[in-house]
N, C-alpha and C positions, 0 to 999 in steps of 0.2 A: 601287378606288381612286375617291373620290367626284367629283363633276364640279367641285367646288371645287380640289380639290388638282390635278387636269390643267390647269385654266385659270390657276389661280395658283400654279404650283409654285416660281416662281423666286422671287416675293413671298414664298411662305411661308418659302423657304429664306432670304431676306434678314433677314425679321422673328424666325425663331428663332435665328440667329447674333447678331443684335442683342440679343434679351431675354440669351441665355446671356452674352453678353461684358458688357454692361450690368450685371446682377446680380453678376457675378464682380469687376467692377472696385468696384462699391458698396459691395460687403462690405470690401474693401480699404479704402477711404474711412472707411467706419464704423471701421475699427481703428484707422485714423490719429486719430480724432478722441478716442480715449480710449486712446491707447498704452501706458497702464501696464496698466489692464486685460484690454486685448487680448493682452500678454503671457501671462496666463492661462487665454485661449482653448482651449477643447478641438474638436476637429474637428464634433463633434455640434452645438456652439452655432454655429461658423460654417454648419453646412449649414442650420439653424434661419434665421438670419438672411437666407441665400441663397434659402430657400424663400419668406420673406416680402417679397423683393423680385420673386420669380417671380410671385406673387400679384399684386402691383400693377402688374407690366409687362403682363400679360396681360389685366387690367381696362383698363388704356391702350389697349392694342391694339383691344380690343372697342369701346371709345368711338370711336376714331379708324376703325376700319372702316365706321363708320355713314355718315362721311363721302365714303366710294368704294365701297361695295358696297351693292346692294339688300339691303331688311331680310330677305328670305326665305333670301338665300344664306350672310348671316351666322353662323346656327348650324352649318353644317358648314365655314366656313372657319373658324371657331375652334377646332370639335373637329380639325380637320387641322392648325392650328397647335401645338394640343397634342401630337399626335402628333407634329410635327415638331421640336418640342423636346425630347421624351423621346428620338427616336430621335439629334439631336446630341448628347444630354447622356452619353446611354450610351457614345457613340462617345470623347467628352472623358475621362469618367472611366473607362473600362474597363481602362486600364495601371494605375490606383491599385485597382479592384475586384478585379482579378485575374479569373483563367476560370472561376473557380466563384461569381462573384457570382449572386444573383438576378436576372435582369433583369426579372422580371415584378414585383419590388417597387417598382423604378425606376419602371415605368407606374402603379401604384397611388399612388405617393406624387406625381407630376406630375397623376394627375388630381385626387386630393384637394388638392391647393394649387389647382386652376383651382377646383374647387366651392367652398372655402374663399372663393376672392376674389370670386364672387357673392354671398355670403352677407355679406361685410364690406364691399364697394364700393359696390355697385349702387344700394342706399340714397339715394347722394349724386348729383344732380342737377344738371349745371353743363354748358358747352360746353366740351371740354377744351381747346380753342386759346386761350380767353379766360380773362384773370384776373377771378376773382369772388370774394365771399365764400364762397359753396359751394366752390369749388375749392379756396381756402386750407385749409378744413376737413378736406377730403377727405385734402391733404397733413399736415396736423394729425394726423389719426387715425393715417395711415401711421406718422409719425412717432414717435408714442406709442409705436406696436407695435413697431419697431425698440428702442426705448429699452428696454421692457420686455424684449425677447430679449436685449438685453444686461445685462441687470440693472441696469440706470441710468436709472429710471422718470422721473426729476426731471431727466437733463442734456439742457440745452438745444442743446449743441454736437452730442450724437448727434440729437435731433430734426431739427435743421437742415439737417444734413449729409444725413439722410437725404432729408430732403423735397428739397434741391435736386438729388440723384442723380435720383431720382424724375421731375421736372418738366424736367429736362436733357434727357432722352431723347425727350421729346415732338416735337421738330422732327426729329429725326431717323428715328421712325416715319411722322409725316405725309409726309416725304419719300419714303419707302419706300411708302407707299401709292400717292402721286402718281405717283411713277414706273412702280410696277406696273400700275396699272390702266390708263395711259396707253398704257404696250406692249402689255397685252391687247386694247384697244380698237384701236390700230393693226394688231395681227396679225389681228383680227377681220375689218376693213376689208380689208386685203391679201388674205386668203383669200377674201372676197366677189367681188372684182375679177377674180382671177385663181385661176382653177381649177387645182387640185392636180397635175393631168396636165401642165399648161401650163408648171410651173416648171422650171428645169434640177435635176437631179439632184445633190444634195448641199449645195444652199444652203440657209441658215438665214432666219430673218426677224429682223433686229434692228432698233434705232432710231438708227443712223446714228451718225458721229463723235462721242465723248466730249469734252464741255467742262468743265473746272474752274470750278464756279463760285464756289465757298467754298473757301478752305483754311485751316488753322491749323498754324502752326509754332512749335516750341519750339527755343530756342538756348542752349547753355551757354556762359558767357564766363569765363573765372578759376572763380570759385566764386558766380556770379551766373546764375539760369536767368530768361530773357525770352521769355515767349509772346504772340503777336500771332496776328490773322486777316486775310484781305485777301478783297475780293470782286471779281469780272471788272467791269470796266467798264461793259459792256453790261447785266450784268444789274443795277448800281446804278442804272443811266439808266432801267431798267424799272420799277422799284418807286416807291411812292409816299412822301411823307416820312412817312407815318403806319406805313408797311410797312417803310422803312428804319429808323425807330426801335425798332420791334419787335424786327428783326432784330438792331439792335445791342444791344440787352439781353440776348437770348438768346445770341447769340455771344459776348459779355463773359465769360456764363457760362460758356458750354460751356470758352471759352479758358482761364479760371482751373482750370477742372478737368483740362485737359490738362497746364497749366504744372504742377499739383502734382503729379500722375502722374509726369510726366517728371521733375522733380526727384527723386522716390524713386528713379527708376531709375539716373537720370545719378549721382546720389551713393552707388549702391551699390558695394560693393566688386568685383563681377565686371564691372560695367559702365562705372563713371568712366573707366578709361584710354582708351576708345576713343569711346563713344558722346556724339559731339558735336552732332548736330544730330537730332531728332525731328520726325516728320511725323503729325498725324492728319488 
């Protein structure tokens, strides 16, 4: 086990789960943008789209890692993230693949996706958390690749949906990095101040009580779905006007995605009778 995996185990788990979930939900959003063509999708085509999203998400994680990790630690961290995603994806897909599935094939597939991600996206130079022409071009290239994967190279809806899904994950990834590295720093300071032998047995190191800073809710009334987001009053007070505007812009996009997804679930035959309120 690398030093990165030992130090950032929780962060790696959270990022891997986020990458897998976002890639899956994004495939659903792409299918919704071309419903007639999506009916003809084969599993291999959906898998191709899923891998395209994985490539982008690995690259975004690598770019965001630059804000939180020393340069020398990033290669090991990204290798460990690749291993964690592969491990979690195997667990998710194992029921569908069956006991005779080639586990090594999955490892090779994810490894190839990461290698292609570097070849495709590392040439784009921009600050991932800031809007810029270079960042817009980055997501344009990604949107075009998704459109090619669904055999609709000129479909603007597919390209814009792909770009929106890719950009929407940046705040969540950034929060995961900030929380993970802050917790690691806190743990290191605690261990330095309090020797191991002086700690009561069975006690773990945590970050205190959790406070919900931001919430997103989707509600269903009759046949109308409403989605909205809220902010902790103290958190709002701590933000500058520019930070508040940027947060509002991003959360409005996230809320729209949540509302669209909840509408799909709420109006499905199996869920509609009882699924009245959803949270994200």
